C-alpha positions as a printed NumPy array, in Angstrom:
array([[ 94.227,  73.466, 112.788],
       [ 93.387,  71.802, 116.063],
       [ 91.034,  73.708, 118.391],
       [ 92.289,  75.708, 121.368],
       [ 91.304,  74.565, 124.847],
       [ 88.708,  77.36 , 124.997],
       [ 87.131,  76.264, 121.707],
       [ 87.081,  72.644, 122.903],
       [ 85.047,  73.733, 125.885],
       [ 82.742,  75.841, 123.743],
       [ 82.235,  72.822, 121.519],
       [ 80.798,  70.975, 124.502],
       [ 78.047,  73.548, 124.791],
       [ 76.699,  73.663, 121.259],
       [ 73.097,  73.581, 122.469],
       [ 73.462,  77.206, 123.547],
       [ 73.915,  78.178, 119.905],
       [ 71.222,  76.143, 118.157],
       [ 69.516,  78.321, 115.505],
       [ 71.047,  81.472, 117.005],
       [ 72.524,  84.375, 115.08 ],
       [ 75.991,  84.335, 116.67 ],
       [ 78.719,  86.978, 116.736],
       [ 82.092,  85.5  , 117.738],
       [ 84.61 ,  87.982, 119.101],
       [ 87.7  ,  88.239, 121.275],
       [ 90.92 ,  86.247, 121.485],
       [ 90.494,  83.291, 119.179],
       [ 92.705,  81.941, 116.419],
       [ 91.216,  78.633, 115.246],
       [ 88.458,  77.559, 112.873],
       [ 85.819,  76.61 , 115.515],
       [ 83.409,  79.219, 114.089],
       [ 83.072,  77.1  , 110.935],
       [ 81.899,  74.137, 113.074],
       [ 79.634,  76.474, 114.985],
       [ 77.983,  77.494, 111.7  ],
       [ 76.584,  73.966, 111.401],
       [ 74.565,  74.495, 114.569],
       [ 73.843,  78.228, 114.578],
       [ 71.52 ,  80.042, 112.151],
       [ 74.429,  82.301, 111.171],
       [ 77.92 ,  83.088, 112.374],
       [ 79.678,  86.42 , 112.158],
       [ 83.292,  86.857, 113.351],
       [ 84.501,  90.204, 114.641],
       [ 88.273,  90.296, 115.052],
       [ 90.887,  92.971, 115.546],
       [ 93.564,  90.566, 114.201],
       [ 94.26 ,  91.037, 110.512],
       [ 95.921,  87.626, 110.111],
       [ 92.929,  85.798, 111.605],
       [ 90.518,  87.849, 109.507],
       [ 92.486,  86.99 , 106.408],
       [ 92.404,  83.281, 107.146],
       [ 88.743,  83.157, 108.096],
       [ 87.63 ,  85.239, 105.098],
       [ 88.39 ,  82.143, 103.003],
       [ 85.485,  80.279, 104.713],
       [ 82.126,  80.874, 103.079],
       [ 80.172,  79.518, 106.037],
       [ 81.053,  82.539, 108.221],
       [ 81.143,  86.294, 107.687],
       [ 84.281,  87.955, 108.931],
       [ 84.591,  91.604, 110.004],
       [ 87.983,  93.188, 110.765],
       [ 88.417,  96.468, 112.581],
       [ 88.936,  98.321, 115.81 ],
       [ 85.16 ,  98.75 , 116.177],
       [ 82.234,  96.644, 114.917],
       [ 80.484,  99.186, 112.709],
       [ 78.478,  96.947, 110.327],
       [ 74.738,  96.497, 110.581],
       [ 74.095,  92.932, 111.684],
       [ 71.237,  90.793, 112.976],
       [ 72.752,  89.245, 116.121],
       [ 71.037,  87.638, 119.158],
       [ 74.015,  85.789, 120.696],
       [ 77.577,  86.838, 121.388],
       [ 80.35 ,  84.266, 121.958],
       [ 83.238,  86.169, 123.554],
       [ 86.656,  84.627, 123.838],
       [ 88.103,  86.35 , 126.88 ],
       [ 91.25 ,  88.4  , 126.078],
       [ 94.244,  88.488, 128.422],
       [ 94.09 ,  92.249, 128.822],
       [ 91.28 ,  93.13 , 131.24 ],
       [ 90.885,  96.577, 129.642],
       [ 90.346,  94.929, 126.249],
       [ 87.649,  92.714, 127.678],
       [ 85.894,  95.811, 129.113],
       [ 86.248,  97.53 , 125.729],
       [ 84.72 ,  94.612, 123.785],
       [ 81.841,  94.21 , 126.23 ],
       [ 81.039,  97.928, 126.183],
       [ 81.18 ,  98.128, 122.35 ],
       [ 79.241,  94.955, 121.547],
       [ 76.545,  95.35 , 124.208],
       [ 76.01 ,  99.   , 123.269],
       [ 75.468,  97.888, 119.66 ],
       [ 73.262,  94.829, 120.169],
       [ 71.573,  95.842, 123.391],
       [ 69.03 ,  94.264, 125.785],
       [ 67.902,  90.669, 125.319],
       [ 71.176,  89.782, 123.605],
       [ 72.533,  86.6  , 125.142],
       [ 76.222,  86.135, 125.686],
       [ 78.518,  83.185, 126.208],
       [ 82.008,  83.837, 127.565],
       [ 84.819,  81.327, 127.333],
       [ 88.469,  81.532, 128.159],
       [ 91.48 ,  80.13 , 129.918],
       [ 91.385,  80.59 , 133.679],
       [ 94.853,  82.125, 133.61 ],
       [ 93.552,  84.824, 131.199],
       [ 91.363,  86.184, 134.013],
       [ 88.083,  84.876, 132.644],
       [ 86.825,  84.323, 136.231],
       [ 86.442,  88.108, 136.43 ],
       [ 83.788,  87.957, 133.682],
       [ 80.933,  87.625, 136.143],
       [ 81.868,  90.821, 137.971],
       [ 82.608,  92.712, 134.783],
       [ 79.273,  91.757, 133.221],
       [ 77.278,  92.707, 136.342],
       [ 76.293,  96.177, 135.061],
       [ 74.554,  94.479, 132.093],
       [ 72.972,  91.417, 133.8  ],
       [ 73.888,  88.123, 135.443],
       [ 76.528,  85.766, 134.104],
       [ 76.508,  82.115, 135.244],
       [ 79.23 ,  79.522, 134.942],
       [ 78.018,  76.404, 133.097],
       [ 81.202,  74.477, 132.441],
       [ 84.801,  74.189, 133.555],
       [ 87.368,  71.93 , 131.791],
       [ 90.829,  72.012, 130.27 ],
       [ 91.66 ,  74.911, 132.682],
       [ 88.958,  76.962, 130.988],
       [ 85.554,  78.277, 132.086],
       [ 82.336,  78.787, 130.105],
       [ 79.658,  81.272, 131.156],
       [ 76.202,  82.215, 129.902],
       [ 74.193,  85.348, 130.527],
       [ 71.739,  87.862, 129.017],
       [ 72.035,  91.615, 128.686],
       [ 69.08 ,  92.86 , 130.7  ],
       [ 69.927,  96.587, 130.789],
       [ 70.599,  99.169, 128.105],
       [ 74.317,  99.711, 127.758],
       [ 75.657, 103.275, 127.58 ],
       [ 76.318, 104.623, 124.082],
       [ 79.771, 103.583, 122.865],
       [ 82.323, 106.191, 121.695],
       [ 85.726, 104.828, 120.762],
       [ 87.314, 108.169, 121.637],
       [ 86.456, 107.554, 125.311],
       [ 88.746, 104.538, 125.328],
       [ 92.036, 106.111, 124.266],
       [ 94.56 , 106.498, 127.04 ],
       [ 97.046, 109.386, 126.694],
       [100.497, 109.893, 128.112],
       [103.261, 112.433, 127.438],
       [106.588, 111.254, 126.062],
       [109.899, 113.089, 125.888],
       [112.444, 110.84 , 124.272],
       [115.311, 111.189, 121.784],
       [114.6  , 114.907, 121.478],
       [110.911, 114.457, 120.659],
       [108.048, 115.749, 122.824],
       [104.895, 113.821, 122.015],
       [101.51 , 112.731, 123.275],
       [100.904, 109.004, 122.835],
       [ 97.378, 107.72 , 122.425],
       [ 96.489, 104.026, 122.721],
       [ 93.485, 101.742, 122.936],
       [ 93.182,  98.76 , 125.287],
       [ 95.095,  95.639, 124.219],
       [ 97.771,  97.666, 122.403],
       [101.487,  97.174, 123.243],
       [102.705,  99.885, 125.656],
       [ 99.087, 100.869, 126.42 ],
       [ 99.499, 103.915, 128.693],
       [103.193, 103.328, 129.342],
       [106.518, 103.495, 127.489],
       [108.503, 100.339, 126.757],
       [112.176, 100.407, 127.707],
       [113.194,  98.359, 124.692],
       [111.732, 101.021, 122.443],
       [113.628, 103.706, 124.435],
       [116.934, 101.972, 123.777],
       [116.061, 101.601, 120.091],
       [115.139, 105.292, 119.746],
       [118.28 , 106.414, 121.554],
       [120.341, 104.295, 119.122],
       [118.777, 104.997, 115.714],
       [120.87 , 106.852, 113.135],
       [119.533, 109.749, 111.031],
       [116.997, 108.256, 108.589],
       [116.105, 108.994, 104.967],
       [113.946, 107.518, 102.236],
       [111.238, 104.957, 102.835],
       [110.998, 103.687, 106.404],
       [108.803, 100.944, 107.778],
       [107.835, 100.751, 111.459],
       [106.941,  97.071, 111.716],
       [104.605,  96.149, 114.624],
       [103.923,  99.807, 115.287],
       [101.706,  99.413, 118.36 ],
       [100.505, 102.868, 119.431],
       [102.96 , 104.531, 117.025],
       [105.595, 105.506, 119.544],
       [108.655, 104.529, 117.462],
       [107.131, 105.881, 114.276],
       [106.154, 109.212, 115.841],
       [109.66 , 109.805, 117.174],
       [111.227, 108.813, 113.871],
       [108.966, 111.162, 111.918],
       [109.509, 114.03 , 114.388],
       [113.267, 113.713, 114.173],
       [113.392, 112.859, 110.463],
       [110.481, 114.868, 108.915],
       [111.641, 114.158, 105.363],
       [111.184, 110.368, 105.52 ],
       [108.343, 108.514, 103.824],
       [107.089, 106.553, 106.801],
       [104.791, 103.558, 106.836],
       [103.52 , 102.057, 110.057],
       [102.09 ,  98.528, 110.095],
       [100.59 ,  96.125, 112.593],
       [ 98.442,  92.989, 112.656],
       [ 96.105,  94.633, 115.172],
       [ 93.292,  97.008, 114.173],
       [ 93.481,  98.449, 117.691],
       [ 97.143,  99.243, 117.154],
       [ 96.542, 100.852, 113.728],
       [ 93.727, 103.013, 115.203],
       [ 96.053, 103.995, 118.07 ],
       [ 98.95 , 104.902, 115.804],
       [ 96.651, 106.959, 113.589],
       [ 95.397, 108.825, 116.673],
       [ 98.932, 109.39 , 117.978],
       [ 99.919, 110.894, 114.653],
       [ 96.749, 113.009, 114.487],
       [ 97.23 , 114.637, 117.903],
       [100.896, 115.332, 117.172],
       [100.178, 116.661, 113.662],
       [102.43 , 114.101, 111.974],
       [101.976, 112.372, 108.609],
       [102.384, 108.676, 107.923],
       [100.802, 105.773, 106.085],
       [ 99.057, 103.057, 108.188],
       [ 98.696,  99.472, 107.021],
       [ 97.023,  96.5  , 108.645],
       [ 99.025,  93.435, 107.658],
       [100.182,  89.942, 108.582],
       [103.987,  90.323, 108.319],
       [104.527,  91.483, 104.735],
       [101.129,  90.381, 103.298],
       [ 99.834,  93.917, 102.635],
       [103.148,  95.683, 102.164],
       [104.871,  96.911,  99.023],
       [108.636,  97.324,  99.153],
       [111.362,  98.219,  98.797],
       [112.216, 100.184, 101.965],
       [115.437, 101.89 , 102.964],
       [114.911, 100.912, 106.625],
       [112.991,  98.143, 108.321],
       [112.741,  99.12 , 111.968],
       [110.958,  97.225, 114.72 ],
       [110.422,  96.415, 118.299],
       [108.981,  93.124, 117.068],
       [106.095,  91.179, 118.641],
       [107.126,  88.836, 121.414],
       [103.804,  87.869, 122.98 ],
       [100.534,  87.069, 121.227],
       [ 97.74 ,  86.591, 123.714],
       [ 98.987,  84.167, 126.408],
       [101.62 ,  82.582, 124.199],
       [105.196,  83.485, 123.478],
       [105.217,  84.228, 119.771],
       [108.23 ,  84.22 , 117.462],
       [106.831,  83.2  , 114.07 ],
       [105.946,  86.689, 112.806],
       [109.405,  88.044, 113.735],
       [111.12 ,  85.087, 112.149],
       [109.189,  85.655, 108.915],
       [109.887,  89.437, 109.126],
       [113.636,  88.73 , 109.357],
       [113.767,  85.919, 106.821],
       [111.935,  87.917, 104.128],
       [113.722,  91.222, 104.861],
       [116.004,  91.049, 101.777],
       [112.96 ,  90.992,  99.487],
       [111.702,  94.295, 101.033],
       [114.979,  96.189, 101.425],
       [116.715,  98.298,  98.776],
       [120.408,  97.601,  98.169],
       [122.275,  99.045, 101.134],
       [118.955,  99.132, 103.004],
       [119.125,  98.358, 106.731],
       [117.235,  96.221, 109.21 ],
       [117.313,  97.522, 112.784],
       [115.446,  95.763, 115.631],
       [115.4  ,  95.712, 119.428],
       [114.834,  92.446, 121.267],
       [115.236,  90.833, 124.617],
       [118.864,  89.732, 124.751],
       [117.983,  86.101, 125.431],
       [116.105,  85.737, 122.138],
       [118.151,  84.007, 119.425],
       [117.675,  86.562, 116.665],
       [121.34 ,  87.164, 115.576],
       [121.609,  83.743, 113.836],
       [118.308,  84.409, 112.024],
       [119.534,  87.848, 110.884],
       [122.843,  86.376, 109.734],
       [121.067,  83.678, 107.735],
       [118.869,  86.315, 106.091],
       [121.247,  89.194, 105.48 ],
       [124.663,  87.621, 105.867],
       [125.706,  89.605, 108.955],
       [124.38 ,  90.927, 112.237],
       [125.887,  93.702, 114.336],
       [124.96 ,  94.427, 117.97 ],
       [125.015,  98.25 , 117.971],
       [123.769,  98.798, 121.547],
       [122.728,  96.791, 124.54 ],
       [121.872,  97.032, 128.237],
       [121.133,  94.443, 130.91 ],
       [117.899,  93.373, 129.2  ],
       [117.759,  94.475, 125.54 ],
       [119.973,  94.422, 122.512],
       [119.804,  96.456, 119.266],
       [120.68 ,  94.388, 116.186],
       [121.41 ,  95.856, 112.745],
       [122.253,  94.441, 109.36 ],
       [122.576,  95.868, 105.834],
       [121.494,  94.19 , 102.626]])
């Protein structure tokens, strides 16, 4: 895989990492950490992305940790943070990592300018001074040192709550930074929930985010065997918390499309991922649709909501032989198909 623009800029600054014990975190999806391991004393990756963790676990030169929170004991003296698009997620990562590794830890921040990386200096100010050292390929690179003790980190302080009354269900939604529909309700999900039929059997909420769709489905269909999955550890933690506060039961699985899932299901239901980071992202949804027949029972049904301009009907027809538009408004469409 070729390096991202941010990694190309980081590669220009390898002297910052010589003989350092580096923790790489944030929004990265390439193999630059393996090159970094040739310069650094050690490289540990912390990622909330299951797919990236799965790929990087195959590389012996780096140690990969997946989760919503870095909870392992680790000897780290340098953090390389790839700046995430969501400002709240950047705040979350800084607070968590600096609380764990503390004063004297050095930090390098790299990211695309359009991701808001220029705000890194201001955001880092409570911990110390951050200085820009490079700017290229529409990216910026900063270095700094944590000079002050960071407040103790408690993940529970980072959940945002909002009430939801939809499709006959009254719920409290809980979500962490960087999770789809963080602190607000998506209108595509609303259309989907208003359209869903009565459900039975095994149901999969694919790309569950904060668990909104799954929580409504379980509230309105308490007899279903519900599994919620997502590629993001932050989403899984959010969905688990949403179900806890609403006293609902479900199974939660971190996965890259179907990698960790065991079919068959009676329903595959999704408001599928459309954006990943700063890029429009279709591949996961295309794989989800293409492989649906392998994970559906006979007469099982796929139901998704999507922006109407996305070309999903032909993909669904190729996979399942038919595609019905069962609802739509001026922005979203609900597509359904039976095996």
